[in-house]
N, C-alpha and C positions, 0 to 999 in steps of 0.2 A: 502493499499498499505505497503509493509517492505524499509524502507530505510538501504541501506550497503553501509559504510564507511570502507576503508581500511587505517592503521594509520602505516606507517612503523616504525621501534624500533629508527632507527634514527630521525625521530621528536620527537618521547614520550621522548627519553634521551635527547634530545635539552630542556623539560622541568622539565627538571629536576627537653601380658604382662609379656613379662619374660626376666629382665638385660642377655644381653649377656655373656657366661662365657667363660674363658681362653684368655682374652683380657684384656688388661690395657688403660683404660677410656684415663687417663693420656694422652697416646700417640697416642689414635685412632683417625683419621682422617676419615671421615665421607664420604662415597663413594656420588661424584656429580652426581646428578639425574636430569631429563628433564622434565617436564610438562607441560600440558595443562590446565588452570586454565580458565573455564567459567563461568561468570555472567547472569545468567537471571532474570529480571524482568517483573511480568505478575500485572498490577493494573486497579483494578476494579472500575475505575470513568473514565469512556467515557465522564460525559457532563462537569468536571469541570478540570481548568488548572493547570497543575504538573511540580512542576521542579524536578529533582534527580541529585544530587553529588554521587559519585562511587569513593572508594579510588582504586588507582593502583597502581604497587609495582613499585619501585623504584631501579633508577642504584645505586648498591654496590660491593665491590669488590669480595662478597659470594655469587650475583644472579644478572642474568643479564636478561633483558626483550628482546626475540630474535624478536618478533612479536606481532602487537595486530588488532585485527579486529571486526569490531561491524556492526549489523545493527537491524533496530528495525522501529516505527513509528514514532519518534520522530522528530517535527518540526524545532531544532536547535541543534547543539552538538560542544563543544569545548572544547581543553583538554587545562587544566589552573593547578595553582599551588599555593600555599598561598606564602606570603611572606619573612613570619619568620620562618618558618619550611620547607619551600621547598615541601610541600606536594603531588605527581601526584594528577591529580583529574579529570575527567571526567563528565562533567556538559552537561546534556541533558534538554529538553524541550518539554511536550507533551502536543500540542492543545486541546481544550476541542471537546467534538465531535468524539472525534477518539479512536481508543483502545490504549493503552499504554503498549508498549511491547519493549522491548531490550535485545539482547545478546552480550555477550564481550566478546570475546576467546585471552585467553592473553600467549602466551606458553613463558617458564621464564624455564633458565638453573638456578639452585642451587649450587652452586660449591663448597660450603662445607665452615667452617670454621674449620680451626686450630686450638684446645685447646691453649691459653696461658698456660706456665707455670709458676703459681702467684710466686713462690720464684725466677724466676731468674729476678722479675719487679725490676725497682729502685723504692726503697722503697717512692720515696717523690715526688708529682710534682713540675717540673722543672720548664715549662712557661706553660701561659695558650693563646695558638690563638684566636682572639675576636670571631671565630664563637663555640668556646667553651664556651666561657663564658656565651653565655644565656642557658644553660642547668646547671649554678648554679642560674639564675634567679627564686623565689615564683610563681605560680601560684594561678590560685583561688582553688585548689584542692590540687595542691604542694608547704603548706606554710613551711616558714625554721626558723621563728621567734616564739615567744611564747612557747608553750608543744612541739611542734616539734624541736623545739630546745634546750629546757629541757631534752628531751628523750635521744634526740645525744648526751649532753655532758655526762651524766650518763651512756650510752651506751659506748662512746669510753675513757672513765676517764682511764687517766692513761700510755693511747696508745700513743706512740712517734711518728709516721709515718703515711700517710697517708693510705699506703697498712695496716698497723696495725688496721688503723680504720675503714678503707672497711672488713676487716677480721671479725671485731666484729658487724658491722651493719651488716652482713649476717647474721651471727651464730645465733645474735639475732631476726633477721627475720625468719629465720626457724625454731628457737626455739620455739618462742612466737606466731606468725601469725599461724593457720592452713586454711586448704580450706572448704567452708561449701558451699556444692552444690545447698543448697535450696538459693542460691543468684542469681538471675537474671542476665543473658549474662557473660558478665567478671566483673561485678562490678564495680562502681563509683570512688574507690580511691580517698576519703575526707581523707588524713592522718588526719589532724587537729580532726574531726570529729571523727575518727575510735582511738584515742589518749585518748580525752576526754571524751569518752564513754566507753573505753579500749573494745571495738566491734574490737579484733583482728581476728574474723572470715570472710572469703571471698573467691574471686576468684583470679583470675591472676592480674586486674588492682589492686583490692587492696593492695594483696601482694607486687609486685613489686613497686606501687609508694610508700609503705612504705619505701623498700627500697633507691627508690631515692630521696625522701625527707628528709631520713634521711642522706644520702652523702650528698646532698646538703650542709643543715644543719651544716654539719662539712668542710663544703668550700672548696668539693669535686667536681667534676659536674658530674653528673649522669643525665640520660633519661629513659624513657620508650621507648619500640621497640614496636607499633602496627600493626600486622598483622593477618595470616590465617596460620591454620595446615592443609598440602595438604600431608601427606606420613603417614606411621605407626612412628614409634618415633623408633630409632635403641637400643633405649638404655628400652623403659618397653612400652610394651600395652598400660597401666596404663596411660603413657603419653600422647600417642595420637595413634588411632587405625582408622586413618580418609585412605580408600581405593575409594571410588568414591566421597559421598555424605561430601563436608565440608561445608554445610549451618553454623551450629552450632560450628564449629571448628575455631571462633576467639580467637588469645593468643595474650597477652601482655608478652614482655621480656623486660631486661634490659641491660644497659652499664653504666660503671662507666670510668671515667677519670682517667691514671695514665701515662701522654706523650703519651698517646693512648686511644684508645676507648678498653677497656674489657667486654667483654659478661660475664653476671649473671644469672642465673632463680633461685633465690629462691621459685619463686609460684608453680615449675614444680618438685621442690624435696617435696614440701607439698602435692601435684599432686599424687607423687607416693607413697607418703607414706600415700594416703589415698587409691588411687585404688591398692596400694597391700596388704593394710590392715599391714602397718608395725606398731609394738606396740612398738620395741625397737630401741633405736636412737643407738645401737652399732649395730643393723641387720648389718652384713656384706656389705649387696648390696645396703643397703640406705648409709653406708659411701662412697661408692664407688661414688655414683649419687650425695652425697651431692659435694664429694671432687670437682667430675667434673663439675659440677652445676657452680663452680665459676672459671672464666677461660675458658668456653666451653658450646658448643650448639650441639645438633645432628643435622641432615640436614634434616629437614621433616616438614620447616616452612618456608613462605613468608612473606619477609617485606613491609609492605604497606607505614608506614611515624613515623617520631619522635612526632608531632602535638597533642599539649595537652593546650585546654582552650586557641583555639583560633577561627578564623572568618576564615569561606569558601570562596571561593572567583569562583566565582560572590557572592558577598553576599547575604544571606538569606532577605527575605523584611522588616522585622522586624531588622535584623541586629544581631540576637543571635550568644552570641561565642557558638562554641560544646567541651566538654568535651575531646571526641579525635574522632579519624575518621579510625574506621576500621569495622564499618558497613556502610553500604550505608545510606544517608538522603534523605528526600523528604519532599520536600512542597507541601500542596494542598490549592490552595485557598490561597495563602497568612500565612500560617498557617503550622509549622513544625509538624512534624511525630512523630512518636515515632519510632527509630531509630532500635527497637527489634522487632515493630511490620514492618515495613518498610523490614528489613531479614528475618522473619520467616513466615510472611503469603505470601509477597508478591514477596517473592526472591528468587532464587537459586543459589549456587556454586558445581559445580562440576568437579573433577578433571580425566585428562585421562593420565596415566602413558605413556610417550615420549618413555623414556630405564632410 
């Protein structure tokens, strides 16, 4: 028996390959779009109790959740959020001796985010709101002491302003990290371990977490943003060519604070280099993408949350923290399953373009 729930957007809010030519990316405002993102899960554990946590899109100035509808064979469902990062969570339980199926339809307006003119920014941080101070704190995977601080001090040596420090960190990450297609999922993003072992290859979480940790170690608030690509990139098909199936399209972006949140994405610069087979940092297309990704994103991605090394709500049976929350998390008979297995074996994300 399938159960169906309709959750109005008001309730959800309360929880709260080729570069385009002939344009200047520094001035381009990407087209607003509207999509329906469909999550479907089918779990072959009919005789066991299953709990499932699904990340939901956040409400921001650049995206709006217009509706959310769900149906499935679950016995319990609830919208919740973690208290630290305010990550929207859909939690469901499936009883023993039942089919374990769920479908969640989310209609999302992607409003686009105008690129910030870096040269026009105030060069130093004037004040830090309390809610921004959270993103100076170290976490299990984002340490700010020891070798992380040593690297940050070395990279920003002789840089006098906060903006100059961010530029230096961004340039170092772009020039020293690289995208490794052999890494599973989006990577772990354990910054101290990467520096200690000189493992500079990884995927988006590894690369953008390096940027975030080095910024924090330089006393500049920064954070990862975890989400899902839902459309082809307007910059390059090598960055994203999602047209319908987004099951493996998870992507971590970044922001830093300089009196407001400024977007950045060195990981997508490195993906552009790999996928477009760029061999020279002086390549004109690469130079334009590199400039654009410090202060800008293109409009092909949905944000889920900023959560890093935190606890789900309701908590897991054993109280584990999770590294990040851009993949569904599931617990079978009290044991947390591998998130990649949950996503790639038992789940599917489908995108339908509305306009």
